[in-house]
Predicted model as a PDB file, atoms N, CA, C, CB and O in Angstrom, pLDDT in the B-factor column:
MODEL        1                                                                  
ATOM      1  N   UNK A   1     -11.112  18.924  12.981  1.00 44.00           N  
ATOM      2  CA  UNK A   1     -10.922  20.362  13.030  1.00 44.00           C  
ATOM      3  C   UNK A   1      -9.931  20.665  14.147  1.00 44.00           C  
ATOM      4  CB  UNK A   1     -12.278  21.110  13.250  1.00 44.00           C  
ATOM      5  O   UNK A   1     -10.053  20.136  15.252  1.00 44.00           O  
ATOM      6  N   UNK A   2      -8.987  21.485  13.871  1.00 52.00           N  
ATOM      7  CA  UNK A   2      -7.982  21.842  14.869  1.00 52.00           C  
ATOM      8  C   UNK A   2      -8.618  22.620  16.014  1.00 52.00           C  
ATOM      9  CB  UNK A   2      -6.852  22.664  14.230  1.00 52.00           C  
ATOM     10  O   UNK A   2      -9.538  23.408  15.798  1.00 52.00           O  
ATOM     11  N   UNK A   3      -8.138  22.402  17.205  1.00 58.00           N  
ATOM     12  CA  UNK A   3      -8.680  23.080  18.388  1.00 58.00           C  
ATOM     13  C   UNK A   3      -8.552  24.594  18.276  1.00 58.00           C  
ATOM     14  CB  UNK A   3      -7.970  22.593  19.649  1.00 58.00           C  
ATOM     15  O   UNK A   3      -9.375  25.326  18.826  1.00 58.00           O  
ATOM     16  N   UNK A   4      -7.535  25.067  17.575  1.00 59.00           N  
ATOM     17  CA  UNK A   4      -7.314  26.508  17.460  1.00 59.00           C  
ATOM     18  C   UNK A   4      -8.017  27.132  16.253  1.00 59.00           C  
ATOM     19  CB  UNK A   4      -5.835  26.785  17.377  1.00 59.00           C  
ATOM     20  O   UNK A   4      -7.910  28.338  16.030  1.00 59.00           O  
ATOM     21  N   UNK A   5      -8.726  26.328  15.483  1.00 62.00           N  
ATOM     22  CA  UNK A   5      -9.366  26.828  14.262  1.00 62.00           C  
ATOM     23  C   UNK A   5     -10.549  27.737  14.593  1.00 62.00           C  
ATOM     24  CB  UNK A   5      -9.834  25.655  13.385  1.00 62.00           C  
ATOM     25  O   UNK A   5     -11.215  27.582  15.616  1.00 62.00           O  
ATOM     26  N   UNK A   6     -10.785  28.693  13.688  1.00 68.00           N  
ATOM     27  CA  UNK A   6     -11.958  29.551  13.817  1.00 68.00           C  
ATOM     28  C   UNK A   6     -13.208  28.715  13.566  1.00 68.00           C  
ATOM     29  CB  UNK A   6     -11.886  30.757  12.829  1.00 68.00           C  
ATOM     30  O   UNK A   6     -13.135  27.641  12.968  1.00 68.00           O  
ATOM     31  N   UNK A   7     -14.337  29.205  14.020  1.00 63.00           N  
ATOM     32  CA  UNK A   7     -15.594  28.473  13.886  1.00 63.00           C  
ATOM     33  C   UNK A   7     -15.950  28.175  12.434  1.00 63.00           C  
ATOM     34  CB  UNK A   7     -16.711  29.254  14.528  1.00 63.00           C  
ATOM     35  O   UNK A   7     -16.556  27.140  12.160  1.00 63.00           O  
ATOM     36  N   UNK A   8     -15.593  29.048  11.500  1.00 62.00           N  
ATOM     37  CA  UNK A   8     -15.942  28.841  10.095  1.00 62.00           C  
ATOM     38  C   UNK A   8     -14.865  28.109   9.301  1.00 62.00           C  
ATOM     39  CB  UNK A   8     -16.218  30.162   9.447  1.00 62.00           C  
ATOM     40  O   UNK A   8     -15.032  27.922   8.095  1.00 62.00           O  
ATOM     41  N   UNK A   9     -13.769  27.689   9.927  1.00 67.00           N  
ATOM     42  CA  UNK A   9     -12.697  27.014   9.206  1.00 67.00           C  
ATOM     43  C   UNK A   9     -13.078  25.619   8.714  1.00 67.00           C  
ATOM     44  CB  UNK A   9     -11.489  26.917  10.083  1.00 67.00           C  
ATOM     45  O   UNK A   9     -12.372  25.060   7.875  1.00 67.00           O  
ATOM     46  N   UNK A  10     -14.148  25.055   9.200  1.00 66.00           N  
ATOM     47  CA  UNK A  10     -14.559  23.730   8.761  1.00 66.00           C  
ATOM     48  C   UNK A  10     -15.162  23.750   7.368  1.00 66.00           C  
ATOM     49  CB  UNK A  10     -15.547  23.144   9.737  1.00 66.00           C  
ATOM     50  O   UNK A  10     -15.232  22.710   6.714  1.00 66.00           O  
ATOM     51  N   UNK A  11     -15.596  24.908   6.904  1.00 66.00           N  
ATOM     52  CA  UNK A  11     -16.281  25.003   5.615  1.00 66.00           C  
ATOM     53  C   UNK A  11     -15.313  24.786   4.461  1.00 66.00           C  
ATOM     54  CB  UNK A  11     -16.967  26.362   5.473  1.00 66.00           C  
ATOM     55  O   UNK A  11     -14.152  25.194   4.513  1.00 66.00           O  
ATOM     56  N   UNK A  12     -15.816  24.136   3.421  1.00 67.00           N  
ATOM     57  CA  UNK A  12     -15.020  23.997   2.215  1.00 67.00           C  
ATOM     58  C   UNK A  12     -15.012  25.322   1.480  1.00 67.00           C  
ATOM     59  CB  UNK A  12     -15.563  22.867   1.312  1.00 67.00           C  
ATOM     60  O   UNK A  12     -15.799  26.217   1.786  1.00 67.00           O  
ATOM     61  N   UNK A  13     -14.136  25.442   0.528  1.00 70.00           N  
ATOM     62  CA  UNK A  13     -14.122  26.663  -0.277  1.00 70.00           C  
ATOM     63  C   UNK A  13     -13.957  26.295  -1.740  1.00 70.00           C  
ATOM     64  CB  UNK A  13     -12.989  27.622   0.177  1.00 70.00           C  
ATOM     65  O   UNK A  13     -13.383  25.257  -2.071  1.00 70.00           O  
ATOM     66  N   UNK A  14     -14.456  27.139  -2.595  1.00 72.00           N  
ATOM     67  CA  UNK A  14     -14.379  26.955  -4.034  1.00 72.00           C  
ATOM     68  C   UNK A  14     -13.658  28.165  -4.604  1.00 72.00           C  
ATOM     69  CB  UNK A  14     -15.802  26.775  -4.675  1.00 72.00           C  
ATOM     70  O   UNK A  14     -13.844  29.276  -4.108  1.00 72.00           O  
ATOM     71  N   UNK A  15     -12.840  27.979  -5.633  1.00 79.00           N  
ATOM     72  CA  UNK A  15     -12.137  29.118  -6.223  1.00 79.00           C  
ATOM     73  C   UNK A  15     -13.042  29.984  -7.103  1.00 79.00           C  
ATOM     74  CB  UNK A  15     -10.962  28.624  -7.037  1.00 79.00           C  
ATOM     75  O   UNK A  15     -12.700  31.133  -7.386  1.00 79.00           O  
ATOM     76  N   UNK A  16     -14.185  29.458  -7.539  1.00 81.00           N  
ATOM     77  CA  UNK A  16     -15.081  30.245  -8.395  1.00 81.00           C  
ATOM     78  C   UNK A  16     -16.338  30.635  -7.628  1.00 81.00           C  
ATOM     79  CB  UNK A  16     -15.456  29.454  -9.669  1.00 81.00           C  
ATOM     80  O   UNK A  16     -16.570  30.182  -6.507  1.00 81.00           O  
ATOM     81  N   UNK A  17     -17.132  31.478  -8.251  1.00 80.00           N  
ATOM     82  CA  UNK A  17     -18.355  31.975  -7.603  1.00 80.00           C  
ATOM     83  C   UNK A  17     -19.302  30.827  -7.269  1.00 80.00           C  
ATOM     84  CB  UNK A  17     -19.066  32.998  -8.507  1.00 80.00           C  
ATOM     85  O   UNK A  17     -19.429  29.869  -8.032  1.00 80.00           O  
ATOM     86  N   UNK A  18     -19.950  30.936  -6.145  1.00 80.00           N  
ATOM     87  CA  UNK A  18     -20.907  29.928  -5.710  1.00 80.00           C  
ATOM     88  C   UNK A  18     -21.821  30.514  -4.647  1.00 80.00           C  
ATOM     89  CB  UNK A  18     -20.182  28.677  -5.174  1.00 80.00           C  
ATOM     90  O   UNK A  18     -21.559  31.587  -4.104  1.00 80.00           O  
ATOM     91  N   UNK A  19     -22.878  29.806  -4.365  1.00 85.00           N  
ATOM     92  CA  UNK A  19     -23.797  30.183  -3.294  1.00 85.00           C  
ATOM     93  C   UNK A  19     -23.672  29.157  -2.174  1.00 85.00           C  
ATOM     94  CB  UNK A  19     -25.273  30.274  -3.813  1.00 85.00           C  
ATOM     95  O   UNK A  19     -23.379  27.987  -2.422  1.00 85.00           O  
ATOM     96  N   UNK A  20     -23.893  29.597  -0.959  1.00 85.00           N  
ATOM     97  CA  UNK A  20     -23.845  28.710   0.198  1.00 85.00           C  
ATOM     98  C   UNK A  20     -25.233  28.646   0.811  1.00 85.00           C  
ATOM     99  CB  UNK A  20     -22.793  29.194   1.244  1.00 85.00           C  
ATOM    100  O   UNK A  20     -25.863  29.676   1.050  1.00 85.00           O  
ATOM    101  N   UNK A  21     -25.706  27.439   1.063  1.00 88.00           N  
ATOM    102  CA  UNK A  21     -26.970  27.239   1.761  1.00 88.00           C  
ATOM    103  C   UNK A  21     -26.672  26.504   3.051  1.00 88.00           C  
ATOM    104  CB  UNK A  21     -27.997  26.450   0.884  1.00 88.00           C  
ATOM    105  O   UNK A  21     -26.120  25.404   3.026  1.00 88.00           O  
ATOM    106  N   UNK A  22     -27.023  27.084   4.155  1.00 90.00           N  
ATOM    107  CA  UNK A  22     -26.867  26.417   5.441  1.00 90.00           C  
ATOM    108  C   UNK A  22     -28.156  25.673   5.759  1.00 90.00           C  
ATOM    109  CB  UNK A  22     -26.515  27.436   6.569  1.00 90.00           C  
ATOM    110  O   UNK A  22     -29.240  26.256   5.766  1.00 90.00           O  
ATOM    111  N   UNK A  23     -28.024  24.402   6.016  1.00 94.00           N  
ATOM    112  CA  UNK A  23     -29.169  23.562   6.373  1.00 94.00           C  
ATOM    113  C   UNK A  23     -28.799  22.763   7.604  1.00 94.00           C  
ATOM    114  CB  UNK A  23     -29.582  22.619   5.196  1.00 94.00           C  
ATOM    115  O   UNK A  23     -27.616  22.589   7.895  1.00 94.00           O  
ATOM    116  N   UNK A  24     -29.796  22.271   8.338  1.00 94.00           N  
ATOM    117  CA  UNK A  24     -29.489  21.480   9.527  1.00 94.00           C  
ATOM    118  C   UNK A  24     -28.862  20.136   9.161  1.00 94.00           C  
ATOM    119  CB  UNK A  24     -30.753  21.258  10.353  1.00 94.00           C  
ATOM    120  O   UNK A  24     -29.073  19.618   8.064  1.00 94.00           O  
ATOM    121  N   UNK A  25     -28.107  19.591  10.076  1.00 93.00           N  
ATOM    122  CA  UNK A  25     -27.551  18.264   9.906  1.00 93.00           C  
ATOM    123  C   UNK A  25     -26.104  18.273   9.464  1.00 93.00           C  
ATOM    124  CB  UNK A  25     -28.360  17.505   8.926  1.00 93.00           C  
ATOM    125  O   UNK A  25     -25.466  19.320   9.357  1.00 93.00           O  
ATOM    126  N   UNK A  26     -25.601  17.067   9.209  1.00 91.00           N  
ATOM    127  CA  UNK A  26     -24.240  16.922   8.712  1.00 91.00           C  
ATOM    128  C   UNK A  26     -24.303  16.323   7.305  1.00 91.00           C  
ATOM    129  CB  UNK A  26     -23.378  16.029   9.671  1.00 91.00           C  
ATOM    130  O   UNK A  26     -25.367  16.276   6.687  1.00 91.00           O  
ATOM    131  N   UNK A  27     -23.164  15.874   6.816  1.00 86.00           N  
ATOM    132  CA  UNK A  27     -23.060  15.373   5.452  1.00 86.00           C  
ATOM    133  C   UNK A  27     -24.118  14.304   5.140  1.00 86.00           C  
ATOM    134  CB  UNK A  27     -21.672  14.806   5.220  1.00 86.00           C  
ATOM    135  O   UNK A  27     -24.664  14.285   4.037  1.00 86.00           O  
ATOM    136  N   UNK A  28     -24.405  13.438   6.077  1.00 91.00           N  
ATOM    137  CA  UNK A  28     -25.375  12.365   5.853  1.00 91.00           C  
ATOM    138  C   UNK A  28     -26.785  12.731   6.284  1.00 91.00           C  
ATOM    139  CB  UNK A  28     -24.943  11.130   6.580  1.00 91.00           C  
ATOM    140  O   UNK A  28     -27.740  12.473   5.551  1.00 91.00           O  
ATOM    141  N   UNK A  29     -26.931  13.328   7.464  1.00 94.00           N  
ATOM    142  CA  UNK A  29     -28.277  13.562   7.989  1.00 94.00           C  
ATOM    143  C   UNK A  29     -29.030  14.655   7.241  1.00 94.00           C  
ATOM    144  CB  UNK A  29     -28.199  13.921   9.448  1.00 94.00           C  
ATOM    145  O   UNK A  29     -30.258  14.709   7.304  1.00 94.00           O  
ATOM    146  N   UNK A  30     -28.314  15.526   6.533  1.00 93.00           N  
ATOM    147  CA  UNK A  30     -29.036  16.548   5.754  1.00 93.00           C  
ATOM    148  C   UNK A  30     -29.856  15.901   4.633  1.00 93.00           C  
ATOM    149  CB  UNK A  30     -28.041  17.578   5.158  1.00 93.00           C  
ATOM    150  O   UNK A  30     -30.805  16.504   4.132  1.00 93.00           O  
ATOM    151  N   UNK A  31     -29.493  14.682   4.241  1.00 92.00           N  
ATOM    152  CA  UNK A  31     -30.237  13.967   3.205  1.00 92.00           C  
ATOM    153  C   UNK A  31     -31.136  12.880   3.777  1.00 92.00           C  
ATOM    154  CB  UNK A  31     -29.279  13.359   2.211  1.00 92.00           C  
ATOM    155  O   UNK A  31     -31.847  12.206   3.032  1.00 92.00           O  
ATOM    156  N   UNK A  32     -31.109  12.707   5.080  1.00 94.00           N  
ATOM    157  CA  UNK A  32     -31.973  11.701   5.723  1.00 94.00           C  
ATOM    158  C   UNK A  32     -32.951  12.403   6.662  1.00 94.00           C  
ATOM    159  CB  UNK A  32     -31.120  10.643   6.507  1.00 94.00           C  
ATOM    160  O   UNK A  32     -34.063  12.759   6.272  1.00 94.00           O  
ATOM    161  N   UNK A  33     -32.519  12.594   7.896  1.00 96.00           N  
ATOM    162  CA  UNK A  33     -33.392  13.181   8.907  1.00 96.00           C  
ATOM    163  C   UNK A  33     -33.856  14.592   8.544  1.00 96.00           C  
ATOM    164  CB  UNK A  33     -32.682  13.210  10.236  1.00 96.00           C  
ATOM    165  O   UNK A  33     -34.961  14.997   8.903  1.00 96.00           O  
ATOM    166  N   UNK A  34     -33.015  15.332   7.836  1.00 96.00           N  
ATOM    167  CA  UNK A  34     -33.331  16.726   7.509  1.00 96.00           C  
ATOM    168  C   UNK A  34     -33.626  16.921   6.025  1.00 96.00           C  
ATOM    169  CB  UNK A  34     -32.181  17.630   7.922  1.00 96.00           C  
ATOM    170  O   UNK A  34     -33.492  18.029   5.505  1.00 96.00           O  
ATOM    171  N   UNK A  35     -34.026  15.856   5.345  1.00 96.00           N  
ATOM    172  CA  UNK A  35     -34.253  15.910   3.896  1.00 96.00           C  
ATOM    173  C   UNK A  35     -35.304  16.954   3.507  1.00 96.00           C  
ATOM    174  CB  UNK A  35     -34.684  14.541   3.388  1.00 96.00           C  
ATOM    175  O   UNK A  35     -35.152  17.639   2.495  1.00 96.00           O  
ATOM    176  N   UNK A  36     -36.353  17.076   4.296  1.00 96.00           N  
ATOM    177  CA  UNK A  36     -37.420  18.028   3.952  1.00 96.00           C  
ATOM    178  C   UNK A  36     -36.911  19.469   3.980  1.00 96.00           C  
ATOM    179  CB  UNK A  36     -38.605  17.874   4.920  1.00 96.00           C  
ATOM    180  O   UNK A  36     -37.191  20.238   3.061  1.00 96.00           O  
ATOM    181  N   UNK A  37     -36.166  19.841   5.025  1.00 96.00           N  
ATOM    182  CA  UNK A  37     -35.667  21.217   5.088  1.00 96.00           C  
ATOM    183  C   UNK A  37     -34.554  21.453   4.058  1.00 96.00           C  
ATOM    184  CB  UNK A  37     -35.152  21.530   6.504  1.00 96.00           C  
ATOM    185  O   UNK A  37     -34.410  22.563   3.546  1.00 96.00           O  
ATOM    186  N   UNK A  38     -33.764  20.408   3.754  1.00 96.00           N  
ATOM    187  CA  UNK A  38     -32.742  20.539   2.716  1.00 96.00           C  
ATOM    188  C   UNK A  38     -33.407  20.773   1.367  1.00 96.00           C  
ATOM    189  CB  UNK A  38     -31.841  19.282   2.666  1.00 96.00           C  
ATOM    190  O   UNK A  38     -33.004  21.670   0.625  1.00 96.00           O  
ATOM    191  N   UNK A  39     -34.414  19.980   1.044  1.00 96.00           N  
ATOM    192  CA  UNK A  39     -35.128  20.137  -0.226  1.00 96.00           C  
ATOM    193  C   UNK A  39     -35.781  21.506  -0.318  1.00 96.00           C  
ATOM    194  CB  UNK A  39     -36.185  19.040  -0.388  1.00 96.00           C  
ATOM    195  O   UNK A  39     -35.769  22.129  -1.380  1.00 96.00           O  
ATOM    196  N   UNK A  40     -36.345  21.975   0.773  1.00 96.00           N  
ATOM    197  CA  UNK A  40     -36.970  23.298   0.783  1.00 96.00           C  
ATOM    198  C   UNK A  40     -35.948  24.397   0.520  1.00 96.00           C  
ATOM    199  CB  UNK A  40     -37.668  23.545   2.120  1.00 96.00           C  
ATOM    200  O   UNK A  40     -36.220  25.330  -0.235  1.00 96.00           O  
ATOM    201  N   UNK A  41     -34.775  24.290   1.138  1.00 95.00           N  
ATOM    202  CA  UNK A  41     -33.720  25.291   0.931  1.00 95.00           C  
ATOM    203  C   UNK A  41     -33.244  25.295  -0.515  1.00 95.00           C  
ATOM    204  CB  UNK A  41     -32.535  25.025   1.869  1.00 95.00           C  
ATOM    205  O   UNK A  41     -33.038  26.357  -1.102  1.00 95.00           O  
ATOM    206  N   UNK A  42     -33.069  24.105  -1.089  1.00 95.00           N  
ATOM    207  CA  UNK A  42     -32.621  24.013  -2.489  1.00 95.00           C  
ATOM    208  C   UNK A  42     -33.705  24.548  -3.421  1.00 95.00           C  
ATOM    209  CB  UNK A  42     -32.267  22.543  -2.862  1.00 95.00           C  
ATOM    210  O   UNK A  42     -33.404  25.275  -4.368  1.00 95.00           O  
ATOM    211  N   UNK A  43     -34.959  24.195  -3.160  1.00 95.00           N  
ATOM    212  CA  UNK A  43     -36.068  24.686  -3.985  1.00 95.00           C  
ATOM    213  C   UNK A  43     -36.137  26.213  -3.944  1.00 95.00           C  
ATOM    214  CB  UNK A  43     -37.407  24.079  -3.508  1.00 95.00           C  
ATOM    215  O   UNK A  43     -36.316  26.851  -4.981  1.00 95.00           O  
ATOM    216  N   UNK A  44     -36.000  26.792  -2.774  1.00 95.00           N  
ATOM    217  CA  UNK A  44     -36.017  28.251  -2.635  1.00 95.00           C  
ATOM    218  C   UNK A  44     -34.858  28.879  -3.395  1.00 95.00           C  
ATOM    219  CB  UNK A  44     -35.956  28.654  -1.154  1.00 95.00           C  
ATOM    220  O   UNK A  44     -35.030  29.911  -4.044  1.00 95.00           O  
ATOM    221  N   UNK A  45     -33.677  28.266  -3.321  1.00 93.00           N  
ATOM    222  CA  UNK A  45     -32.502  28.777  -4.033  1.00 93.00           C  
ATOM    223  C   UNK A  45     -32.722  28.720  -5.544  1.00 93.00           C  
ATOM    224  CB  UNK A  45     -31.242  27.972  -3.646  1.00 93.00           C  
ATOM    225  O   UNK A  45     -32.398  29.675  -6.250  1.00 93.00           O  
ATOM    226  N   UNK A  46     -33.269  27.611  -6.047  1.00 94.00           N  
ATOM    227  CA  UNK A  46     -33.523  27.481  -7.487  1.00 94.00           C  
ATOM    228  C   UNK A  46     -34.512  28.547  -7.945  1.00 94.00           C  
ATOM    229  CB  UNK A  46     -34.060  26.069  -7.825  1.00 94.00           C  
ATOM    230  O   UNK A  46     -34.307  29.192  -8.973  1.00 94.00           O  
ATOM    231  N   UNK A  47     -35.577  28.728  -7.183  1.00 93.00           N  
ATOM    232  CA  UNK A  47     -36.576  29.740  -7.546  1.00 93.00           C  
ATOM    233  C   UNK A  47     -35.974  31.133  -7.565  1.00 93.00           C  
ATOM    234  CB  UNK A  47     -37.755  29.701  -6.576  1.00 93.00           C  
ATOM    235  O   UNK A  47     -36.246  31.910  -8.480  1.00 93.00           O  
ATOM    236  N   UNK A  48     -35.160  31.462  -6.572  1.00 92.00           N  
ATOM    237  CA  UNK A  48     -34.529  32.787  -6.518  1.00 92.00           C  
ATOM    238  C   UNK A  48     -33.530  32.955  -7.660  1.00 92.00           C  
ATOM    239  CB  UNK A  48     -33.823  32.996  -5.160  1.00 92.00           C  
ATOM    240  O   UNK A  48     -33.462  34.023  -8.269  1.00 92.00           O  
ATOM    241  N   UNK A  49     -32.758  31.918  -7.953  1.00 89.00           N  
ATOM    242  CA  UNK A  49     -31.786  31.991  -9.050  1.00 89.00           C  
ATOM    243  C   UNK A  49     -32.488  32.169 -10.382  1.00 89.00           C  
ATOM    244  CB  UNK A  49     -30.911  30.733  -9.083  1.00 89.00           C  
ATOM    245  O   UNK A  49     -32.039  32.947 -11.224  1.00 89.00           O  
ATOM    246  N   UNK A  50     -33.582  31.455 -10.578  1.00 90.00           N  
ATOM    247  CA  UNK A  50     -34.350  31.573 -11.814  1.00 90.00           C  
ATOM    248  C   UNK A  50     -34.924  32.981 -11.959  1.00 90.00           C  
ATOM    249  CB  UNK A  50     -35.479  30.531 -11.848  1.00 90.00           C  
ATOM    250  O   UNK A  50     -34.901  33.558 -13.046  1.00 90.00           O  
ATOM    251  N   UNK A  51     -35.434  33.523 -10.870  1.00 88.00           N  
ATOM    252  CA  UNK A  51     -35.991  34.883 -10.898  1.00 88.00           C  
ATOM    253  C   UNK A  51     -34.894  35.902 -11.189  1.00 88.00           C  
ATOM    254  CB  UNK A  51     -36.688  35.216  -9.558  1.00 88.00           C  
ATOM    255  O   UNK A  51     -35.118  36.851 -11.941  1.00 88.00           O  
ATOM    256  N   UNK A  52     -33.709  35.719 -10.600  1.00 85.00           N  
ATOM    257  CA  UNK A  52     -32.590  36.633 -10.852  1.00 85.00           C  
ATOM    258  C   UNK A  52     -32.193  36.604 -12.325  1.00 85.00           C  
ATOM    259  CB  UNK A  52     -31.381  36.266  -9.968  1.00 85.00           C  
ATOM    260  O   UNK A  52     -31.966  37.655 -12.926  1.00 85.00           O  
ATOM    261  N   UNK A  53     -32.107  35.409 -12.910  1.00 86.00           N  
ATOM    262  CA  UNK A  53     -31.745  35.302 -14.325  1.00 86.00           C  
ATOM    263  C   UNK A  53     -32.807  35.937 -15.211  1.00 86.00           C  
ATOM    264  CB  UNK A  53     -31.544  33.835 -14.719  1.00 86.00           C  
ATOM    265  O   UNK A  53     -32.477  36.595 -16.198  1.00 86.00           O  
ATOM    266  N   UNK A  54     -34.078  35.747 -14.869  1.00 85.00           N  
ATOM    267  CA  UNK A  54     -35.159  36.338 -15.654  1.00 85.00           C  
ATOM    268  C   UNK A  54     -35.103  37.857 -15.595  1.00 85.00           C  
ATOM    269  CB  UNK A  54     -36.520  35.840 -15.156  1.00 85.00           C  
ATOM    270  O   UNK A  54     -35.288  38.524 -16.613  1.00 85.00           O  
ATOM    271  N   UNK A  55     -34.848  38.411 -14.410  1.00 86.00           N  
ATOM    272  CA  UNK A  55     -34.732  39.869 -14.278  1.00 86.00           C  
ATOM    273  C   UNK A  55     -33.547  40.389 -15.086  1.00 86.00           C  
ATOM    274  CB  UNK A  55     -34.580  40.271 -12.795  1.00 86.00           C  
ATOM    275  O   UNK A  55     -33.659  41.414 -15.758  1.00 86.00           O  
ATOM    276  N   UNK A  56     -32.425  39.698 -15.027  1.00 84.00           N  
ATOM    277  CA  UNK A  56     -31.240  40.109 -15.780  1.00 84.00           C  
ATOM    278  C   UNK A  56     -31.515  40.051 -17.278  1.00 84.00           C  
ATOM    279  CB  UNK A  56     -30.035  39.219 -15.424  1.00 84.00           C  
ATOM    280  O   UNK A  56     -31.093  40.934 -18.024  1.00 84.00           O  
ATOM    281  N   UNK A  57     -32.216  39.019 -17.713  1.00 84.00           N  
ATOM    282  CA  UNK A  57     -32.542  38.880 -19.132  1.00 84.00           C  
ATOM    283  C   UNK A  57     -33.446  40.029 -19.593  1.00 84.00           C  
ATOM    284  CB  UNK A  57     -33.227  37.521 -19.397  1.00 84.00           C  
ATOM    285  O   UNK A  57     -33.219  40.626 -20.645  1.00 84.00           O  
ATOM    286  N   UNK A  58     -34.480  40.332 -18.784  1.00 85.00           N  
ATOM    287  CA  UNK A  58     -35.389  41.429 -19.131  1.00 85.00           C  
ATOM    288  C   UNK A  58     -34.654  42.763 -19.167  1.00 85.00           C  
ATOM    289  CB  UNK A  58     -36.549  41.498 -18.134  1.00 85.00           C  
ATOM    290  O   UNK A  58     -35.007  43.641 -19.955  1.00 85.00           O  
ATOM    291  N   UNK A  59     -33.650  42.924 -18.335  1.00 88.00           N  
ATOM    292  CA  UNK A  59     -32.897  44.170 -18.275  1.00 88.00           C  
ATOM    293  C   UNK A  59     -31.789  44.214 -19.328  1.00 88.00           C  
ATOM    294  CB  UNK A  59     -32.302  44.353 -16.886  1.00 88.00           C  
ATOM    295  O   UNK A  59     -31.074  45.210 -19.436  1.00 88.00           O  
ATOM    296  N   UNK A  60     -31.646  43.134 -20.107  1.00 84.00           N  
ATOM    297  CA  UNK A  60     -30.635  43.104 -21.151  1.00 84.00           C  
ATOM    298  C   UNK A  60     -29.232  42.838 -20.647  1.00 84.00           C  
ATOM    299  CB  UNK A  60     -30.649  44.381 -21.884  1.00 84.00           C  
ATOM    300  O   UNK A  60     -28.259  43.088 -21.358  1.00 84.00           O  
ATOM    301  N   UNK A  61     -29.114  42.329 -19.417  1.00 71.00           N  
ATOM    302  CA  UNK A  61     -27.798  42.010 -18.859  1.00 71.00           C  
ATOM    303  C   UNK A  61     -27.499  40.539 -19.085  1.00 71.00           C  
ATOM    304  CB  UNK A  61     -27.732  42.354 -17.348  1.00 71.00           C  
ATOM    305  O   UNK A  61     -28.413  39.714 -19.064  1.00 71.00           O  
ATOM    306  N   UNK A  62     -26.238  40.195 -19.299  1.00 62.00           N  
ATOM    307  CA  UNK A  62     -25.903  38.781 -19.475  1.00 62.00           C  
ATOM    308  C   UNK A  62     -26.150  37.992 -18.198  1.00 62.00           C  
ATOM    309  CB  UNK A  62     -24.446  38.628 -19.909  1.00 62.00           C  
ATOM    310  O   UNK A  62     -26.132  38.538 -17.094  1.00 62.00           O  
ATOM    311  N   UNK A  63     -26.375  36.729 -18.370  1.00 55.00           N  
ATOM    312  CA  UNK A  63     -26.565  35.824 -17.249  1.00 55.00           C  
ATOM    313  C   UNK A  63     -25.322  35.822 -16.376  1.00 55.00           C  
ATOM    314  CB  UNK A  63     -26.886  34.402 -17.740  1.00 55.00           C  
ATOM    315  O   UNK A  63     -24.209  35.975 -16.879  1.00 55.00           O  
ATOM    316  N   UNK A  64     -25.500  35.651 -15.079  1.00 52.00           N  
ATOM    317  CA  UNK A  64     -24.385  35.620 -14.134  1.00 52.00           C  
ATOM    318  C   UNK A  64     -23.371  34.558 -14.525  1.00 52.00           C  
ATOM    319  CB  UNK A  64     -24.892  35.364 -12.713  1.00 52.00           C  
ATOM    320  O   UNK A  64     -22.169  34.811 -14.457  1.00 52.00           O  
ATOM    321  N   UNK A  65     -23.815  33.390 -14.930  1.00 48.00           N  
ATOM    322  CA  UNK A  65     -22.893  32.307 -15.312  1.00 48.00           C  
ATOM    323  C   UNK A  65     -22.027  32.725 -16.484  1.00 48.00           C  
ATOM    324  CB  UNK A  65     -23.671  31.029 -15.666  1.00 48.00           C  
ATOM    325  O   UNK A  65     -20.844  32.386 -16.533  1.00 48.00           O  
ATOM    326  N   UNK A  66     -22.604  33.461 -17.436  1.00 48.00           N  
ATOM    327  CA  UNK A  66     -21.830  33.911 -18.583  1.00 48.00           C  
ATOM    328  C   UNK A  66     -20.769  34.922 -18.158  1.00 48.00           C  
ATOM    329  CB  UNK A  66     -22.751  34.521 -19.641  1.00 48.00           C  
ATOM    330  O   UNK A  66     -19.660  34.916 -18.692  1.00 48.00           O  
ATOM    331  N   UNK A  67     -21.100  35.786 -17.207  1.00 48.00           N  
ATOM    332  CA  UNK A  67     -20.154  36.790 -16.744  1.00 48.00           C  
ATOM    333  C   UNK A  67     -18.950  36.146 -16.073  1.00 48.00           C  
ATOM    334  CB  UNK A  67     -20.834  37.755 -15.784  1.00 48.00           C  
ATOM    335  O   UNK A  67     -17.852  36.702 -16.101  1.00 48.00           O  
ATOM    336  N   UNK A  68     -19.148  34.975 -15.468  1.00 47.00           N  
ATOM    337  CA  UNK A  68     -18.079  34.341 -14.710  1.00 47.00           C  
ATOM    338  C   UNK A  68     -17.395  33.221 -15.478  1.00 47.00           C  
ATOM    339  CB  UNK A  68     -18.619  33.805 -13.420  1.00 47.00           C  
ATOM    340  O   UNK A  68     -16.584  32.485 -14.916  1.00 47.00           O  
ATOM    341  N   UNK A  69     -17.722  33.090 -16.772  1.00 44.00           N  
ATOM    342  CA  UNK A  69     -17.122  32.057 -17.615  1.00 44.00           C  
ATOM    343  C   UNK A  69     -17.289  30.672 -17.043  1.00 44.00           C  
ATOM    344  CB  UNK A  69     -15.667  32.337 -17.819  1.00 44.00           C  
ATOM    345  O   UNK A  69     -16.369  29.857 -17.104  1.00 44.00           O  
ATOM    346  N   UNK A  70     -18.445  30.397 -16.491  1.00 47.00           N  
ATOM    347  CA  UNK A  70     -18.723  29.060 -15.951  1.00 47.00           C  
ATOM    348  C   UNK A  70     -19.078  28.134 -17.113  1.00 47.00           C  
ATOM    349  CB  UNK A  70     -19.886  29.100 -14.891  1.00 47.00           C  
ATOM    350  O   UNK A  70     -19.680  28.579 -18.090  1.00 47.00           O  
ATOM    351  N   UNK A  71     -18.717  26.867 -17.024  1.00 42.00           N  
ATOM    352  CA  UNK A  71     -19.062  25.930 -18.121  1.00 42.00           C  
ATOM    353  C   UNK A  71     -20.541  25.705 -18.218  1.00 42.00           C  
ATOM    354  CB  UNK A  71     -18.367  24.593 -17.929  1.00 42.00           C  
ATOM    355  O   UNK A  71     -20.996  24.952 -19.078  1.00 42.00           O  
TER     356      UNK A  71                                                      
ENDMDL                                                                          
END                                                                             
């Protein structure tokens, strides 16, 4: 990371819609030392995403993925 870079410049970016989950650790330790908190964050995200899709379906709105032309 460049010395003059902003604090958030290290993050990757995607051209399409996505969600970001911040978890402790780095690329390797998030799956080792911090595996429990990583799994918990992913589980919470899946549950929230599923609930959002269910609410949209009940309201007659298309799924978010369909709106964004995701494969």
